[in-house]
N, C-alpha and C positions, 0 to 999 in steps of 0.2 A: 372379641374384638376389642374391648376397650378395656382392656385386662395387661394389653402390650405395652410397651412404649411406642413415643415417636420415631417413626425406624424408615431410614430410608435405603432403598434395593438400589447396589451402582453394579452395573453390566456396562463393563469396556466391551466396545465392540467393533469391530475392522474385518467387515465384508460378510456379517451373518443376515442375509435377505433372505434367506432360505430357512432359519431358525427364530429370528429375532420377536415376530408377532405370538408363533408358537409357545415359546420363554414367557412373554409376558402375561400371553393367556396364562399360563401354568401358575406363577409367581400372584395372578389377580385371583385364581381359586383359592392357592392352598396361604396365602398372605393377604387375603384382603386388606386390612388395615396401614398396610404400607406403603409409602411414595415409591414409585418406580424411577431410576435415572439413566438414559440409555448415554453412555459415551462414547459419541459417536468418531473413532479414532481414523479421521482422513479416509471413511470409505471411500471407494470409487464404486457402489454397486446400489443396491435401494434401503440400505438399512436404515438411513437416517429416514426418508420419506415413510419408510413402512411403517419407524417407530411412531414418528410425527402423529401418523391416522391412526394409532392404539390410541393414541391423547394422554403418554405420560412425557412425563420431563425429559426433554431431549437439549445435550449439550455438544455444541458442533468445537472439534477441534481443525484448528485451519488445515493441518497436512498430519500425517500417520509419525504422534511423538511416541509411539510403544506403552505398551499395557501397563507397566509403573507409572508413566505421567499422567494416561487415560484412569486410573484406578485413583492419581491423586489429586485430581481435577475433580471426580465425585468426594472425596472426603474435602476438599476446600466447599463445595457445595454444601456438605452437609454441616461441618461448622458454622459455614454464614446464617444459613437459615432454623439451626438451633437445633438438630436431631438427636436423639438420645441414644439411636443407634444405628449404623453402620453395616448390611451386609456387602461382601462382594461376591459374585457370584459371575459365571459365561455367559455369553450370549450365545453357545452352542448347544446349550442344551445334555450339558453331561453334567450340571449340578441338577438335580433334581429338588425344583423348588417346594416338593415336599418337607425334602428336610427345611427350610429355614425356618420353621417356627419350634426346630429340635436349637438349631444354633443359639437363635434367640432367647430358650426359656432358659437355654444354661447359663448363658451369659445372665440372663435376670435373677442366677441365685447368687448372682454377687463375689462369687470367689476367682474369678477371670476380670481381665480387663478386654481378654480378647477370647475366641473361641475358632479354635481351625476345625473342621470336617474335614477326618483323617478317613482313608481309603483302607488302611493296612492297620489300625488299633483293634480291629476284631477283624474275624472270617467274613464277610456276608458276600461273597461271591465274585465280586471285582474282578478282571482279568488285567493285567497288562503285559508287553512283552517283557521275555528277559532280561534283556538289554538293558530297558528302560527302568525296570527294576531293580536289577543290582546297582545302577545308577542312584535313584533316590534311596536305596539302603545305605550304601557308602553317605551320601551326603548326608541322610540322617543320622546317623551314626557320628560323623564330623557333626553335626550342629548343635546335638545332643551333649559333646564333650566339651565344645566352645560353651555352651551355657549351662550346664549342668544342669537341665533338666531334658526324663524322653522325651524325643521327637521321633513321631514314624513317617509323619507323612509331609517335608517341609517345601515342596514343589505345588500344595495344595492352595489355591486361589478361592476357595470357599472358605470364608470368614465373617465371622460378626464382632461389631469392635463398639466401645461404650463411649462417651465423650472423654474420656482422657485420652482413648489411642484417636479420636477421631481428633481432637487436637495439635499432636506429636504427626499426626499422617498429613494431616492439613498443610501441616509445617516444613516437614522434614519423611521423603518417601522413598526408597530404591528404585530406579528408574531401568537400567539393564536386567538384573534379576530380581526383581520385587518381590516373590514370595519367599523365595528362602531367604535373601536378603534382610527383609522385613521380622522374619523370624528371628535371627540378632541382632538388629538394630532394637526394636520392641523390649528385647529382656533387658538389652544392656541399658535400657531407659529407663529398668527397674517398673515396668509393667507385667501382669503377670497374663501367660497364657495357658492355655488348657486344649488340647483335642477331645473331640467326643466323636464316635463311630456314624458314620454317614454311608449311606450310598451313593453311589454313583452309575452313570450312565454312559454308553456308546454315543460317540453326537449327533445329536438331530437332522444335523443339515449340514451342506459346506464339509473340507476336506481338511485333515492336518496338516500342516506342515513339516511335522517332526519326524524324520527318520533315522534311523540307526545310528548313523553317521552324527546328524546334529544334536541329536541324543550326548551321544559322546562327549563332543566338543563343546555342549553344554553345561555339563557336568564338571570339566577342566574349569570353564572360564569362571560358574559361579564359587568354585571350590576356593580360585585366585582373589575373586572378588571378595567374600567374604573374611580372609586372611588379611588384605587390606584394610577392610575395613574395620579391622582389630584394631590397627595401627591408628586410627583417627582417634578423637576424645568421645567418650560416651556421650551420645543426647542428652538434653537436660528436659524435664517436664515442664512445660508451664505453669505457672500457680493456678490455684483455683480462684 
């Protein structure tokens, strides 16, 4: 346990009362060395109360600001309190906490600033609707072309970041389409990104708001956002 760096698990949560206690319990089982921060993104259910009863850090946002701003709030907290590693994971149970040590150990190898857990780097039985899978494939090809590095799962929100990445993400993090936009932003800033294969699960609780139509609209919007972002000056890392 002591071999791991000071780690904060960031869980952006919007109305995850059905799953948040389960997720926290699983993280404590598989990553007992880590602190846990639930960023309550304006939930109108018992998400915050349940998280508080579990004894974790709860960062309550005044209203729903979206997943990008919620994750950035977690990064701000991680930077302020001197964490060496920040791990992003969902509050619905799709990101198995048993894979958190995989991400952190890969980060500790020192050849990357951000480790992204990929569903598609290797065949491990994950299934997704073909419309969504096609959209992710198109997006992955575009991001691979833009960054010059292979990307297989740009929409994965299961990631581990070191202190360099924490500092940048605390200052500058995409709000609209954070997962794919962040891949491009971090790469342009000179940070090193690497994917590792991880398992992912079905939601433990709640219901996804993503429909085939919304998935298609999302892909069009995120591609436009990426190309518009390329017109901006590349972000500059803060000095060590």
